[in-house]
Biopython code that builds the backbone (N, CA, C, O; Angstrom):
import numpy as np
from Bio.PDB.StructureBuilder import StructureBuilder

atoms = [
    (1, "UNK", "N", (35.595, -85.359, 88.860)),
    (1, "UNK", "CA", (34.298, -85.602, 88.286)),
    (1, "UNK", "C", (33.221, -85.616, 89.361)),
    (1, "UNK", "O", (32.092, -86.044, 89.123)),
    (2, "UNK", "N", (33.577, -85.155, 90.510)),
    (2, "UNK", "CA", (32.627, -85.057, 91.598)),
    (2, "UNK", "C", (32.023, -83.666, 91.654)),
    (2, "UNK", "O", (31.472, -83.260, 92.677)),
    (3, "UNK", "N", (32.127, -82.943, 90.558)),
    (3, "UNK", "CA", (31.623, -81.571, 90.534)),
    (3, "UNK", "C", (30.120, -81.575, 90.721)),
    (3, "UNK", "O", (29.408, -82.437, 90.205)),
    (4, "UNK", "N", (29.664, -80.606, 91.459)),
    (4, "UNK", "CA", (28.230, -80.483, 91.728)),
    (4, "UNK", "C", (27.524, -80.040, 90.450)),
    (4, "UNK", "O", (27.866, -79.015, 89.861)),
    (5, "UNK", "N", (26.556, -80.811, 90.041)),
    (5, "UNK", "CA", (25.816, -80.500, 88.818)),
    (5, "UNK", "C", (24.746, -79.466, 89.147)),
    (5, "UNK", "O", (23.914, -79.679, 90.029)),
    (6, "UNK", "N", (24.774, -78.353, 88.435)),
    (6, "UNK", "CA", (23.767, -77.319, 88.702)),
    (6, "UNK", "C", (22.551, -77.557, 87.828)),
    (6, "UNK", "O", (22.669, -77.893, 86.650)),
    (7, "UNK", "N", (21.403, -77.381, 88.411)),
    (7, "UNK", "CA", (20.169, -77.514, 87.648)),
    (7, "UNK", "C", (19.734, -76.133, 87.185)),
    (7, "UNK", "O", (20.204, -75.118, 87.698)),
    (8, "UNK", "N", (18.857, -76.103, 86.237)),
    (8, "UNK", "CA", (18.371, -74.833, 85.688)),
    (8, "UNK", "C", (16.992, -74.502, 86.234)),
    (8, "UNK", "O", (16.088, -74.174, 85.466)),
    (9, "UNK", "N", (16.819, -74.582, 87.530)),
    (9, "UNK", "CA", (15.537, -74.269, 88.139)),
    (9, "UNK", "C", (15.502, -72.777, 88.461)),
    (9, "UNK", "O", (16.156, -72.335, 89.405)),
    (10, "UNK", "N", (14.737, -71.987, 87.678)),
    (10, "UNK", "CA", (14.723, -70.540, 87.900)),
    (10, "UNK", "C", (14.016, -70.137, 89.186)),
    (10, "UNK", "O", (14.099, -68.978, 89.591)),
    (11, "UNK", "N", (13.321, -71.066, 89.839)),
    (11, "UNK", "CA", (12.574, -70.734, 91.041)),
    (11, "UNK", "C", (13.327, -71.119, 92.318)),
    (11, "UNK", "O", (12.821, -70.915, 93.422)),
    (12, "UNK", "N", (14.517, -71.666, 92.172)),
    (12, "UNK", "CA", (15.323, -72.043, 93.325)),
    (12, "UNK", "C", (16.134, -70.836, 93.758)),
    (12, "UNK", "O", (17.059, -70.424, 93.058)),
    (13, "UNK", "N", (15.795, -70.269, 94.903)),
    (13, "UNK", "CA", (16.457, -69.045, 95.352)),
    (13, "UNK", "C", (17.878, -69.304, 95.840)),
    (13, "UNK", "O", (18.636, -68.355, 96.040)),
    (14, "UNK", "N", (18.252, -70.558, 96.036)),
    (14, "UNK", "CA", (19.614, -70.869, 96.469)),
    (14, "UNK", "C", (20.616, -70.760, 95.328)),
    (14, "UNK", "O", (21.821, -70.664, 95.559)),
    (15, "UNK", "N", (20.120, -70.776, 94.113)),
    (15, "UNK", "CA", (21.003, -70.662, 92.961)),
    (15, "UNK", "C", (21.234, -69.194, 92.663)),
    (15, "UNK", "O", (20.338, -68.366, 92.824)),
    (16, "UNK", "N", (22.416, -68.888, 92.236)),
    (16, "UNK", "CA", (22.694, -67.515, 91.827)),
    (16, "UNK", "C", (23.089, -67.514, 90.375)),
    (16, "UNK", "O", (23.705, -68.455, 89.875)),
    (17, "UNK", "N", (22.736, -66.477, 89.730)),
    (17, "UNK", "CA", (23.067, -66.321, 88.324)),
    (17, "UNK", "C", (24.475, -65.755, 88.229)),
    (17, "UNK", "O", (24.800, -64.769, 88.891)),
    (18, "UNK", "N", (25.302, -66.373, 87.412)),
    (18, "UNK", "CA", (26.669, -65.882, 87.257)),
    (18, "UNK", "C", (26.679, -64.516, 86.591)),
    (18, "UNK", "O", (27.660, -63.782, 86.703)),
    (19, "UNK", "N", (25.602, -64.167, 85.900)),
    (19, "UNK", "CA", (25.533, -62.863, 85.247)),
    (19, "UNK", "C", (25.226, -61.756, 86.243)),
    (19, "UNK", "O", (25.487, -60.585, 85.965)),
    (20, "UNK", "N", (24.678, -62.107, 87.395)),
    (20, "UNK", "CA", (24.273, -61.056, 88.328)),
    (20, "UNK", "C", (25.474, -60.282, 88.852)),
    (20, "UNK", "O", (25.339, -59.115, 89.221)),
    (21, "UNK", "N", (26.645, -60.908, 88.890)),
    (21, "UNK", "CA", (27.836, -60.190, 89.342)),
    (21, "UNK", "C", (28.283, -59.172, 88.303)),
    (21, "UNK", "O", (28.794, -58.108, 88.653)),
    (22, "UNK", "N", (28.091, -59.497, 87.018)),
    (22, "UNK", "CA", (28.543, -58.595, 85.963)),
    (22, "UNK", "C", (27.429, -57.713, 85.418)),
    (22, "UNK", "O", (27.706, -56.757, 84.693)),
    (23, "UNK", "N", (26.199, -58.005, 85.744)),
    (23, "UNK", "CA", (25.074, -57.228, 85.240)),
    (23, "UNK", "C", (24.496, -56.398, 86.384)),
    (23, "UNK", "O", (23.871, -56.947, 87.291)),
    (24, "UNK", "N", (24.696, -55.088, 86.350)),
    (24, "UNK", "CA", (24.213, -54.254, 87.462)),
    (24, "UNK", "C", (22.694, -54.152, 87.534)),
    (24, "UNK", "O", (22.156, -53.680, 88.536)),
    (25, "UNK", "N", (21.995, -54.588, 86.489)),
    (25, "UNK", "CA", (20.533, -54.512, 86.475)),
    (25, "UNK", "C", (19.892, -55.664, 87.243)),
    (25, "UNK", "O", (18.705, -55.617, 87.567)),
    (26, "UNK", "N", (20.679, -56.697, 87.531)),
    (26, "UNK", "CA", (20.145, -57.842, 88.259)),
    (26, "UNK", "C", (20.607, -57.777, 89.709)),
    (26, "UNK", "O", (21.781, -57.511, 89.968)),
    (27, "UNK", "N", (19.712, -58.014, 90.649)),
    (27, "UNK", "CA", (20.133, -58.014, 92.054)),
    (27, "UNK", "C", (21.020, -59.227, 92.338)),
    (27, "UNK", "O", (20.943, -60.234, 91.634)),
    (28, "UNK", "N", (21.859, -59.129, 93.369)),
    (28, "UNK", "CA", (22.704, -60.272, 93.703)),
    (28, "UNK", "C", (21.810, -61.414, 94.159)),
    (28, "UNK", "O", (20.790, -61.194, 94.813)),
    (29, "UNK", "N", (22.193, -62.615, 93.815)),
    (29, "UNK", "CA", (21.391, -63.784, 94.151)),
    (29, "UNK", "C", (20.205, -63.983, 93.239)),
    (29, "UNK", "O", (19.342, -64.815, 93.517)),
    (30, "UNK", "N", (20.147, -63.227, 92.144)),
    (30, "UNK", "CA", (19.035, -63.355, 91.208)),
    (30, "UNK", "C", (19.050, -64.759, 90.612)),
    (30, "UNK", "O", (20.120, -65.258, 90.266)),
    (31, "UNK", "N", (17.895, -65.410, 90.482)),
    (31, "UNK", "CA", (17.868, -66.776, 89.933)),
    (31, "UNK", "C", (18.389, -66.819, 88.498)),
    (31, "UNK", "O", (18.460, -65.805, 87.804)),
    (32, "UNK", "N", (18.743, -68.005, 88.092)),
    (32, "UNK", "CA", (19.245, -68.191, 86.737)),
    (32, "UNK", "C", (18.157, -67.832, 85.735)),
    (32, "UNK", "O", (16.968, -67.800, 86.052)),
    (33, "UNK", "N", (18.602, -67.567, 84.531)),
    (33, "UNK", "CA", (17.672, -67.209, 83.468)),
    (33, "UNK", "C", (16.738, -68.363, 83.161)),
    (33, "UNK", "O", (17.089, -69.528, 83.350)),
    (34, "UNK", "N", (15.556, -68.036, 82.690)),
    (34, "UNK", "CA", (14.593, -69.059, 82.299)),
    (34, "UNK", "C", (15.095, -69.777, 81.056)),
    (34, "UNK", "O", (15.846, -69.202, 80.269)),
    (35, "UNK", "N", (14.688, -71.023, 80.873)),
    (35, "UNK", "CA", (15.102, -71.732, 79.662)),
    (35, "UNK", "C", (14.487, -71.057, 78.442)),
    (35, "UNK", "O", (13.502, -70.329, 78.565)),
    (36, "UNK", "N", (15.060, -71.293, 77.271)),
    (36, "UNK", "CA", (14.517, -70.659, 76.063)),
    (36, "UNK", "C", (13.082, -71.116, 75.801)),
    (36, "UNK", "O", (12.675, -72.210, 76.195)),
    (37, "UNK", "N", (12.340, -70.262, 75.136)),
    (37, "UNK", "CA", (10.951, -70.579, 74.819)),
    (37, "UNK", "C", (10.883, -71.690, 73.781)),
    (37, "UNK", "O", (11.788, -71.849, 72.961)),
    (38, "UNK", "N", (9.814, -72.443, 73.828)),
    (38, "UNK", "CA", (9.599, -73.537, 72.890)),
    (38, "UNK", "C", (9.278, -72.948, 71.519)),
    (38, "UNK", "O", (8.229, -72.333, 71.330)),
    (39, "UNK", "N", (10.174, -73.138, 70.578)),
    (39, "UNK", "CA", (10.006, -72.552, 69.252)),
    (39, "UNK", "C", (8.777, -73.105, 68.531)),
    (39, "UNK", "O", (8.119, -72.376, 67.788)),
    (40, "UNK", "N", (8.462, -74.377, 68.740)),
    (40, "UNK", "CA", (7.281, -74.966, 68.106)),
    (40, "UNK", "C", (6.010, -74.303, 68.634)),
    (40, "UNK", "O", (5.095, -74.014, 67.863)),
    (41, "UNK", "N", (5.951, -74.063, 69.937)),
    (41, "UNK", "CA", (4.784, -73.402, 70.524)),
    (41, "UNK", "C", (4.668, -71.969, 70.022)),
    (41, "UNK", "O", (3.568, -71.494, 69.741)),
    (42, "UNK", "N", (5.803, -71.278, 69.909)),
    (42, "UNK", "CA", (5.781, -69.913, 69.373)),
    (42, "UNK", "C", (5.256, -69.903, 67.942)),
    (42, "UNK", "O", (4.479, -69.025, 67.567)),
    (43, "UNK", "N", (5.684, -70.887, 67.140)),
    (43, "UNK", "CA", (5.217, -70.958, 65.755)),
    (43, "UNK", "C", (3.713, -71.214, 65.712)),
    (43, "UNK", "O", (3.003, -70.616, 64.904)),
    (44, "UNK", "N", (3.229, -72.099, 66.578)),
    (44, "UNK", "CA", (1.792, -72.368, 66.626)),
    (44, "UNK", "C", (1.026, -71.111, 67.021)),
    (44, "UNK", "O", (-0.020, -70.813, 66.443)),
    (45, "UNK", "N", (1.542, -70.371, 68.005)),
    (45, "UNK", "CA", (0.887, -69.128, 68.417)),
    (45, "UNK", "C", (0.880, -68.115, 67.280)),
    (45, "UNK", "O", (-0.128, -67.451, 67.042)),
    (46, "UNK", "N", (2.007, -67.997, 66.576)),
    (46, "UNK", "CA", (2.072, -67.081, 65.435)),
    (46, "UNK", "C", (1.072, -67.479, 64.358)),
    (46, "UNK", "O", (0.420, -66.624, 63.759)),
    (47, "UNK", "N", (0.955, -68.792, 64.114)),
    (47, "UNK", "CA", (0.002, -69.275, 63.111)),
    (47, "UNK", "C", (-1.433, -68.943, 63.518)),
    (47, "UNK", "O", (-2.238, -68.540, 62.679)),
    (48, "UNK", "N", (-1.755, -69.111, 64.801)),
    (48, "UNK", "CA", (-3.103, -68.779, 65.277)),
    (48, "UNK", "C", (-3.383, -67.286, 65.144)),
    (48, "UNK", "O", (-4.485, -66.886, 64.768)),
    (49, "UNK", "N", (-2.393, -66.475, 65.452)),
    (49, "UNK", "CA", (-2.561, -65.026, 65.316)),
    (49, "UNK", "C", (-2.764, -64.659, 63.855)),
    (49, "UNK", "O", (-3.601, -63.814, 63.537)),
    (50, "UNK", "N", (-2.006, -65.289, 62.965)),
    (50, "UNK", "CA", (-2.155, -65.034, 61.533)),
    (50, "UNK", "C", (-3.550, -65.428, 61.064)),
    (50, "UNK", "O", (-4.174, -64.702, 60.290)),
    (51, "UNK", "N", (-4.039, -66.571, 61.529)),
    (51, "UNK", "CA", (-5.390, -67.003, 61.164)),
    (51, "UNK", "C", (-6.432, -66.017, 61.687)),
    (51, "UNK", "O", (-7.384, -65.681, 60.984)),
    (52, "UNK", "N", (-6.249, -65.559, 62.914)),
    (52, "UNK", "CA", (-7.176, -64.577, 63.482)),
    (52, "UNK", "C", (-7.175, -63.284, 62.693)),
    (52, "UNK", "O", (-8.232, -62.707, 62.438)),
    (53, "UNK", "N", (-5.986, -62.822, 62.302)),
    (53, "UNK", "CA", (-5.887, -61.609, 61.485)),
    (53, "UNK", "C", (-6.593, -61.795, 60.147)),
    (53, "UNK", "O", (-7.265, -60.887, 59.659)),
    (54, "UNK", "N", (-6.434, -62.987, 59.552)),
    (54, "UNK", "CA", (-7.077, -63.266, 58.265)),
    (54, "UNK", "C", (-8.599, -63.279, 58.413)),
    (54, "UNK", "O", (-9.311, -62.778, 57.542)),
    (55, "UNK", "N", (-9.093, -63.842, 59.497)),
    (55, "UNK", "CA", (-10.542, -63.877, 59.737)),
    (55, "UNK", "C", (-11.084, -62.464, 59.889)),
    (55, "UNK", "O", (-12.125, -62.131, 59.322)),
    (56, "UNK", "N", (-10.386, -61.636, 60.647)),
    (56, "UNK", "CA", (-10.831, -60.248, 60.832)),
    (56, "UNK", "C", (-10.795, -59.499, 59.510)),
    (56, "UNK", "O", (-11.699, -58.716, 59.218)),
    (57, "UNK", "N", (-9.761, -59.728, 58.704)),
    (57, "UNK", "CA", (-9.670, -59.062, 57.403)),
    (57, "UNK", "C", (-10.828, -59.488, 56.502)),
    (57, "UNK", "O", (-11.406, -58.660, 55.797)),
    (58, "UNK", "N", (-11.167, -60.787, 56.526)),
    (58, "UNK", "CA", (-12.301, -61.266, 55.721)),
    (58, "UNK", "C", (-13.609, -60.647, 56.208)),
    (58, "UNK", "O", (-14.449, -60.238, 55.406)),
    (59, "UNK", "N", (-13.772, -60.582, 57.531)),
    (59, "UNK", "CA", (-14.987, -59.971, 58.081)),
    (59, "UNK", "C", (-15.084, -58.510, 57.661)),
    (59, "UNK", "O", (-16.146, -58.045, 57.249)),
    (60, "UNK", "N", (-13.976, -57.793, 57.768)),
    (60, "UNK", "CA", (-13.974, -56.383, 57.374)),
    (60, "UNK", "C", (-14.311, -56.229, 55.896)),
    (60, "UNK", "O", (-15.063, -55.331, 55.516)),
    (61, "UNK", "N", (-13.747, -57.115, 55.055)),
    (61, "UNK", "CA", (-14.012, -57.049, 53.616)),
    (61, "UNK", "C", (-15.478, -57.353, 53.321)),
    (61, "UNK", "O", (-16.099, -56.685, 52.495)),
    (62, "UNK", "N", (-16.026, -58.350, 53.989)),
    (62, "UNK", "CA", (-17.434, -58.689, 53.775)),
    (62, "UNK", "C", (-18.348, -57.557, 54.231)),
    (62, "UNK", "O", (-19.322, -57.227, 53.554)),
    (63, "UNK", "N", (-18.036, -56.977, 55.359)),
    (63, "UNK", "CA", (-18.851, -55.872, 55.863)),
    (63, "UNK", "C", (-18.801, -54.696, 54.897)),
    (63, "UNK", "O", (-19.812, -54.032, 54.664)),
    (64, "UNK", "N", (-17.627, -54.441, 54.337)),
    (64, "UNK", "CA", (-17.468, -53.309, 53.425)),
    (64, "UNK", "C", (-18.229, -53.516, 52.120)),
    (64, "UNK", "O", (-18.639, -52.546, 51.482)),
    (65, "UNK", "N", (-18.421, -54.777, 51.717)),
    (65, "UNK", "CA", (-19.076, -55.039, 50.431)),
    (65, "UNK", "C", (-20.570, -55.296, 50.556)),
    (65, "UNK", "O", (-21.237, -55.538, 49.549)),
    (66, "UNK", "N", (-21.101, -55.251, 51.752)),
    (66, "UNK", "CA", (-22.537, -55.487, 51.920)),
    (66, "UNK", "C", (-23.307, -54.356, 51.239)),
    (66, "UNK", "O", (-23.094, -53.173, 51.504)),
    (67, "UNK", "N", (-24.191, -54.762, 50.372)),
    (67, "UNK", "CA", (-25.011, -53.785, 49.648)),
    (67, "UNK", "C", (-26.473, -54.083, 49.960)),
    (67, "UNK", "O", (-27.155, -54.788, 49.217)),
    (68, "UNK", "N", (-26.922, -53.542, 51.050)),
    (68, "UNK", "CA", (-28.293, -53.783, 51.470)),
    (68, "UNK", "C", (-29.230, -52.779, 50.812)),
    (68, "UNK", "O", (-28.874, -51.615, 50.623)),
    (69, "UNK", "N", (-30.419, -53.232, 50.469)),
    (69, "UNK", "CA", (-31.378, -52.286, 49.896)),
    (69, "UNK", "C", (-31.799, -51.261, 50.950)),
    (69, "UNK", "O", (-31.899, -51.566, 52.138)),
    (70, "UNK", "N", (-32.034, -50.072, 50.489)),
    (70, "UNK", "CA", (-32.451, -49.004, 51.405)),
    (70, "UNK", "C", (-33.890, -49.257, 51.844)),
    (70, "UNK", "O", (-34.793, -49.399, 51.020)),
    (71, "UNK", "N", (-34.077, -49.308, 53.141)),
    (71, "UNK", "CA", (-35.427, -49.464, 53.671)),
    (71, "UNK", "C", (-35.631, -48.395, 54.734)),
    (71, "UNK", "O", (-34.686, -47.929, 55.370)),
    (72, "UNK", "N", (-36.866, -48.031, 54.901)),
    (72, "UNK", "CA", (-37.178, -47.008, 55.897)),
    (72, "UNK", "C", (-37.346, -47.678, 57.251)),
    (72, "UNK", "O", (-38.078, -48.655, 57.408)),
    (73, "UNK", "N", (-36.641, -47.115, 58.216)),
    (73, "UNK", "CA", (-36.721, -47.618, 59.581)),
    (73, "UNK", "C", (-37.337, -46.556, 60.473)),
    (73, "UNK", "O", (-37.158, -45.355, 60.275)),
    (74, "UNK", "N", (-38.064, -47.041, 61.455)),
    (74, "UNK", "CA", (-38.597, -46.105, 62.447)),
    (74, "UNK", "C", (-37.444, -45.646, 63.342)),
    (74, "UNK", "O", (-36.368, -46.243, 63.341)),
    (75, "UNK", "N", (-37.683, -44.594, 64.092)),
    (75, "UNK", "CA", (-36.642, -44.089, 64.990)),
    (75, "UNK", "C", (-36.227, -45.148, 66.010)),
    (75, "UNK", "O", (-35.045, -45.274, 66.328)),
    (76, "UNK", "N", (-37.187, -45.903, 66.521)),
    (76, "UNK", "CA", (-36.853, -46.940, 67.508)),
    (76, "UNK", "C", (-36.046, -48.065, 66.855)),
    (76, "UNK", "O", (-35.140, -48.621, 67.476)),
    (77, "UNK", "N", (-36.375, -48.400, 65.598)),
    (77, "UNK", "CA", (-35.604, -49.423, 64.885)),
    (77, "UNK", "C", (-34.182, -48.934, 64.605)),
    (77, "UNK", "O", (-33.228, -49.706, 64.703)),
    (78, "UNK", "N", (-34.043, -47.654, 64.258)),
    (78, "UNK", "CA", (-32.709, -47.088, 64.027)),
    (78, "UNK", "C", (-31.881, -47.123, 65.309)),
    (78, "UNK", "O", (-30.697, -47.460, 65.287)),
    (79, "UNK", "N", (-32.515, -46.771, 66.417)),
    (79, "UNK", "CA", (-31.816, -46.780, 67.706)),
    (79, "UNK", "C", (-31.374, -48.193, 68.068)),
    (79, "UNK", "O", (-30.255, -48.410, 68.531)),
    (80, "UNK", "N", (-32.279, -49.156, 67.847)),
    (80, "UNK", "CA", (-31.951, -50.551, 68.145)),
    (80, "UNK", "C", (-30.816, -51.039, 67.244)),
    (80, "UNK", "O", (-29.902, -51.718, 67.712)),
    (81, "UNK", "N", (-30.869, -50.697, 65.959)),
    (81, "UNK", "CA", (-29.826, -51.102, 65.016)),
    (81, "UNK", "C", (-28.482, -50.466, 65.379)),
    (81, "UNK", "O", (-27.441, -51.120, 65.318)),
    (82, "UNK", "N", (-28.515, -49.198, 65.754)),
    (82, "UNK", "CA", (-27.276, -48.526, 66.168)),
    (82, "UNK", "C", (-26.671, -49.197, 67.399)),
    (82, "UNK", "O", (-25.453, -49.342, 67.500)),
    (83, "UNK", "N", (-27.526, -49.603, 68.330)),
    (83, "UNK", "CA", (-27.043, -50.282, 69.536)),
    (83, "UNK", "C", (-26.403, -51.623, 69.179)),
    (83, "UNK", "O", (-25.357, -51.983, 69.718)),
    (84, "UNK", "N", (-27.044, -52.361, 68.261)),
    (84, "UNK", "CA", (-26.481, -53.642, 67.827)),
    (84, "UNK", "C", (-25.139, -53.435, 67.124)),
    (84, "UNK", "O", (-24.192, -54.188, 67.351)),
    (85, "UNK", "N", (-25.063, -52.425, 66.283)),
    (85, "UNK", "CA", (-23.802, -52.130, 65.582)),
    (85, "UNK", "C", (-22.703, -51.779, 66.572)),
    (85, "UNK", "O", (-21.562, -52.212, 66.414)),
    (86, "UNK", "N", (-23.039, -51.004, 67.584)),
    (86, "UNK", "CA", (-22.044, -50.614, 68.586)),
    (86, "UNK", "C", (-21.536, -51.833, 69.351)),
    (86, "UNK", "O", (-20.342, -51.949, 69.625)),
    (87, "UNK", "N", (-22.447, -52.738, 69.694)),
    (87, "UNK", "CA", (-22.053, -53.970, 70.389)),
    (87, "UNK", "C", (-21.110, -54.783, 69.510)),
    (87, "UNK", "O", (-20.085, -55.277, 69.979)),
    (88, "UNK", "N", (-21.468, -54.922, 68.217)),
    (88, "UNK", "CA", (-20.617, -55.680, 67.301)),
    (88, "UNK", "C", (-19.260, -55.006, 67.124)),
    (88, "UNK", "O", (-18.234, -55.685, 67.083)),
    (89, "UNK", "N", (-19.244, -53.699, 67.019)),
    (89, "UNK", "CA", (-17.985, -52.970, 66.866)),
    (89, "UNK", "C", (-17.112, -53.153, 68.110)),
    (89, "UNK", "O", (-15.896, -53.316, 68.003)),
    (90, "UNK", "N", (-17.733, -53.124, 69.275)),
    (90, "UNK", "CA", (-16.995, -53.338, 70.520)),
    (90, "UNK", "C", (-16.408, -54.743, 70.558)),
    (90, "UNK", "O", (-15.270, -54.935, 70.987)),
    (91, "UNK", "N", (-17.192, -55.731, 70.105)),
    (91, "UNK", "CA", (-16.698, -57.107, 70.076)),
    (91, "UNK", "C", (-15.511, -57.234, 69.121)),
    (91, "UNK", "O", (-14.533, -57.911, 69.438)),
    (92, "UNK", "N", (-15.589, -56.594, 67.961)),
    (92, "UNK", "CA", (-14.486, -56.630, 66.998)),
    (92, "UNK", "C", (-13.247, -55.979, 67.600)),
    (92, "UNK", "O", (-12.140, -56.501, 67.465)),
    (93, "UNK", "N", (-13.430, -54.848, 68.258)),
    (93, "UNK", "CA", (-12.294, -54.162, 68.887)),
    (93, "UNK", "C", (-11.690, -55.008, 70.003)),
    (93, "UNK", "O", (-10.472, -55.015, 70.183)),
    (94, "UNK", "N", (-12.533, -55.723, 70.757)),
    (94, "UNK", "CA", (-12.029, -56.608, 71.811)),
    (94, "UNK", "C", (-11.189, -57.737, 71.220)),
    (94, "UNK", "O", (-10.131, -58.076, 71.750)),
    (95, "UNK", "N", (-11.669, -58.318, 70.117)),
    (95, "UNK", "CA", (-10.927, -59.396, 69.455)),
    (95, "UNK", "C", (-9.592, -58.871, 68.944)),
    (95, "UNK", "O", (-8.561, -59.523, 69.107)),
    (96, "UNK", "N", (-9.610, -57.697, 68.327)),
    (96, "UNK", "CA", (-8.359, -57.114, 67.834)),
    (96, "UNK", "C", (-7.398, -56.840, 68.985)),
    (96, "UNK", "O", (-6.197, -57.077, 68.855)),
    (97, "UNK", "N", (-7.906, -56.351, 70.096)),
    (97, "UNK", "CA", (-7.053, -56.068, 71.261)),
    (97, "UNK", "C", (-6.451, -57.352, 71.817)),
    (97, "UNK", "O", (-5.286, -57.376, 72.216)),
    (98, "UNK", "N", (-7.247, -58.419, 71.843)),
    (98, "UNK", "CA", (-6.730, -59.699, 72.323)),
    (98, "UNK", "C", (-5.625, -60.212, 71.408)),
    (98, "UNK", "O", (-4.606, -60.714, 71.883)),
    (99, "UNK", "N", (-5.823, -60.086, 70.092)),
    (99, "UNK", "CA", (-4.794, -60.516, 69.141)),
    (99, "UNK", "C", (-3.528, -59.686, 69.297)),
    (99, "UNK", "O", (-2.422, -60.225, 69.258)),
    (100, "UNK", "N", (-3.684, -58.380, 69.473)),
    (100, "UNK", "CA", (-2.516, -57.517, 69.661)),
    (100, "UNK", "C", (-1.789, -57.865, 70.953)),
    (100, "UNK", "O", (-0.560, -57.831, 71.007)),
    (101, "UNK", "N", (-2.545, -58.199, 71.987)),
    (101, "UNK", "CA", (-1.920, -58.585, 73.256)),
    (101, "UNK", "C", (-1.133, -59.879, 73.094)),
    (101, "UNK", "O", (-0.039, -60.024, 73.639)),
    (102, "UNK", "N", (-1.699, -60.817, 72.339)),
    (102, "UNK", "CA", (-0.981, -62.062, 72.082)),
    (102, "UNK", "C", (0.289, -61.797, 71.291)),
    (102, "UNK", "O", (1.344, -62.354, 71.591)),
    (103, "UNK", "N", (0.183, -60.944, 70.278)),
    (103, "UNK", "CA", (1.362, -60.624, 69.478)),
    (103, "UNK", "C", (2.414, -59.932, 70.328)),
    (103, "UNK", "O", (3.602, -60.231, 70.208)),
    (104, "UNK", "N", (1.997, -59.022, 71.174)),
    (104, "UNK", "CA", (2.938, -58.312, 72.039)),
    (104, "UNK", "C", (3.586, -59.242, 73.049)),
    (104, "UNK", "O", (4.750, -59.056, 73.405)),
    (105, "UNK", "N", (2.852, -60.236, 73.511)),
    (105, "UNK", "CA", (3.394, -61.184, 74.473)),
    (105, "UNK", "C", (4.434, -62.106, 73.880)),
    (105, "UNK", "O", (5.265, -62.660, 74.600)),
    (106, "UNK", "N", (4.391, -62.273, 72.564)),
    (106, "UNK", "CA", (5.347, -63.157, 71.906)),
    (106, "UNK", "C", (6.625, -62.444, 71.518)),
    (106, "UNK", "O", (7.606, -63.084, 71.138)),
    (107, "UNK", "N", (6.624, -61.133, 71.610)),
    (107, "UNK", "CA", (7.816, -60.399, 71.169)),
    (107, "UNK", "C", (8.730, -60.091, 72.302)),
    (107, "UNK", "O", (9.778, -59.477, 72.101)),
]
sb = StructureBuilder()
sb.init_structure("model")
sb.init_model(0)
sb.init_chain("A")
sb.init_seg("    ")
for serial, (resi, resn, name, xyz) in enumerate(atoms, 1):
    if name == "N":
        sb.init_residue(resn, " ", resi, " ")
    sb.init_atom(name, np.array(xyz, "f"), 0.0, 1.0, " ", f" {name:<3s}", serial, name[0])
structure = sb.get_structure()
């Protein structure tokens, strides 16, 4: 019962992974595997991503149903409006990219 107790410190280079001898993809002396991910934290992240997706879907639906009266705009007003729309579209695309990155990081 005097056996040396091994810790699961993945950053300790003195520890070797027993799988590294049988796994040719791991270099010899490779640290032990990281502990499993916290399932509760993963669920919270998934819930946040789902909420973000729902918000974007609602925004898209609201934008699609906007029925603004036709008004005449000057060329400078049209240019300004187009610039604002482009900024908003870029912001929406950035949010979608961030959500996709979060989803990809969880898989």
